[in-house]
N, C-alpha and C positions, 0 to 999 in steps of 0.2 A: 869380282868387281862389285862393290856395294854402293859406291858413291859416284855421282856424275861429276866429272871434272872437264871432259872434252866432249861437248854436246854438238851433234850434227842433226840437221833435218834433211831427209833424203827420200828418194823413191827407191824402193828395194827391188832387186832382181827377182826375189822369191814370189812376190804377189803384185808387183807393179803399183803399190800403194805408198802414200806418204807416211813416214814414221819419224820419230825421234830416236837417236841412238847415242851410245857412249862408245867412242873409238876404242877398238881392241888394242891397237898399237898407237899409243899416244906420242911416240917419238917421231912419227912420220909427219910430213907435211901433206895433209889430206888434199889441199888445193892442187899441189903439183902432182900428186899421185893420180887423182881423178882426171886431170888434164892429160896426163900421159897414158891413161887407160889401164893403170895398175889396179889390182884387186884391193878393195878397201872393205874391211869388216867392222861391224858395230854391234854391240850388245843392244838389244831392243829396250827402249825406255817406255814405260807406262806413265801416264800422267802428262803434265805440261813441262815447259822449261822451268817453271817456278816451283813445281813439286815433282821432280823426276824420280822415278823408281826404276832402277837398273835391274833388268832380268838377266838370266843366263842364256837367253835365246840369241843366236848370232845370225844377223842378216848381212847381205852384201849390197854395196851401193851401186845402183844403176845410174842415178843422177843426183848430184849434190844441190841442195837448195839453201836459201838464206836461213841461218839458224834461228832467226826471229821471223815469224810469219806476220802478215798484215793483220791477222786476227789478234795476235798477242801484242802487237805494237799499237799504243794509243796516241803517241806524240813523238815526233822527231825534233829534238832541239839541237841546234848547231852553233858552234862558236866560231866567229871570224877573227882573224888577226890575233891568234893566240900563241904564236911562236915568235921569239925574239928575232931570229934570223929572217923569218918571213916578213915581219914588220919592217926590218931593215931593207930588204930587197924591194919592198913596196914604197920605201922612203916615207913611211908614216910613223908618227909618234906612237909610243906604246900606250895602249888604252888604259884608262883609269878604272874601268869596270868591264866585265865580259860583254862582248858584242854578240848579241843573239839574233839569229834568224831561224826559221823553221822550214821543214819540208813536209808535204803531205804523205800519207801512207802509200799512195800510188807511186811514189818515187822509189820504194823498196824494190830491189832486184836481186836475183840469184847469182851465184858464181857461174863460171863457165860450165856448160855450154851456153848459158844465157848471155845475151849481148847487152851492151849499153846502146839504147836507141837514141840517135841524134835526129830530132825532127827537122823538117824543112826550115823552120824559123830559126834554127841554130846552126845551119850549115853555111856559115859565113866566114869560116877560118878562125873562129875564136872559141871553139869547144875545148874545154880544158879539164884536167884531172886535179885532184887534191887527195893525197894519201892521208888517212886519218885513223887514229885509234877510236873505236866505238865502244862506249860504255852502255851496258844494259842494266837498268834499274830492276832489282829483284823484289823489293817490298815498298809499299806505299809510305810516304812520309811528308812532313811539312816542317818548316823552320828547323832544318837539320843542322846541328853544330858541326863545324869542320872535323872535330876529333871523332865524330861518329859517322861521318859521311860514307866511308867505305863499307860500313855495316849494311848499307842499303843497296850495294852493288851486287848483282848476280854474277856478272862476268864481263869479258871483253872479247871483241872480234875486230876484224879489219873492215874498213869502209872506204869508199871513194866518193868524195863530194864533187860530183861532176857538175861543171858550171858553164853557162853560156855567157861569155864575158861581155859581148856587145849589149845584151839585155841587162846585164848586171850594172854596167856603167851608165845606163840611162836614168837610174834612180838610186836613192840611198837605201831603199828597201830591197833586200836580196832574195826574199823567199821565192818569188816567181822564177827568177833566172837560175836558181839552184834547185828548184822543185819540179822540174819537168819529169814526165813519166820515165821510170827506170834510172833516175839520176842518183840513186843511193844504193848501189850494190853492197851487200854485206856477206861476210864469210871469211874463210871457209868453215870455221868451227868457233863455237862459243866456249872460251876457256874460263873457268870459274876463278873467283878471287882466291880460292885455296891454292891454286897453282901460281897466280900472279898476285902476291900480297902487296907488292909495291908497283903500281902502274907507271911510276915516274922514272923508270930505269930501262925502257925498251927502245931498241933501235927501230926505226921506221923508214921504209923506202918506197919510192914509186919507180917502176921499171917500165919504160915504154919502148916497144919494139926491140927489146934486148938491151937498151941503154938505161943505166940508172940516172934518173932525172931529179929525184929527191933522195936525200940521205941525211936523216936527222935522228933525234933522240927525244923521247917524251920528257926528259929532264929539262928541256929548254922551253916548256910551256910557260907562258906569262902567268896564267891562272891554272894551278894544278887541279886535278880532278876533285880533290876534297873541297877546294875553294869553289869550283863550278857548282857542285851539288849543293853546298851550303848557300851560296849566293842566289841560285835560281830556285831554291825552295822557300825563300823569304815570302811569307804570306801566300804561298803557292803550293798546292798539293802536287807532288811528284808521284804519279801512280806507277805501280809495277807494270813493266812493259814500256816505260819511257826509254827512249834511246837518246844518248848524247853523242854527237860527233864533236870531237874535242879540239879541232883546229889542225892546221897543216904546216909542216916545216917549209923552208925555202926550196925553190926549184920549180914552182908551177910554170906551166908553159907560157903564160901571158908575159912573164917577166924575163924569160930566157932570151938570149941573143945568139942566133936568131930564134924567133918564137917557135915553140913547139905546139902543134895542134893535134887534137884527136881526129885522125883521118879515118875514113871508111876502111874497115877490115884491119885496123890497127890492133895491137895487142898491149893492153895496159894491165899492170900488176901492182898490187899493194902488198908489201911484205913486212910483217911485224914480228919481232923476236917473241918466241914462246907461243905464237899463234899460228903462223904459217903464211900462205900466199893466196890472196884473193885475185883471181884471174878473170878477165872479161875481154871479149872482142868488141870492137866498135862497129855499129851498123848504122849507116845513113838511110833513114826512111825515104821512100820514094813517093809517098802520097801526101 
């Protein structure tokens, strides 16, 4: 293995330290494997996610972490109402330009066994999930034309835009209601653009307590990833390490009948084709 294509960040059994690794078996779903306690091996990576050097040293995964650390992430940009079927279920007109909100780095969270923490302020029966394809920018750019936009992408992973709906509906600005601590789990693996040359062909699902509640495809985005990168780089420097959450398909809990809520100890999964399954349990904080 000479090139990093499936990058994980993990704590190793061998030394109990945090490392980057290239999956040995890229055909497996590392999210499901670690959840089920199966052995996962990775070639040790020297360097960063932006300059990975794959070695021949093999480590085993003790705990899976978000493939992008808080130190490597400088900005989380999120698109709202970016799937046609989601706009339809919300009974809202298709936006004429991307709707942007942001999350702080403190929202980043790891896959299972890490939990999604729901604070007291959001324990009102409206805590919600949103399965989303996450884009990680690999090199810095500005005023990027659409035809070159994917050149700036490092890779893709799964994300969950956890949302506090009561807080969200109080204001037109969504950053606070979607930016609570732990409200942006990422994982299980960062798959590079070499493996996913066309990100607009991927099935995307949310599975809550064993029931598929979202079942969409990235081809249904209103603004595709090329358009997002080009639009949001106008007069604005997109630094390497910027994360894009690219919108969610129909099926969010708030619009389902009856409504579906993230309950304490619930099991929420985001499954994206060619990437795998991001798994988290829900935890209601008691303080």
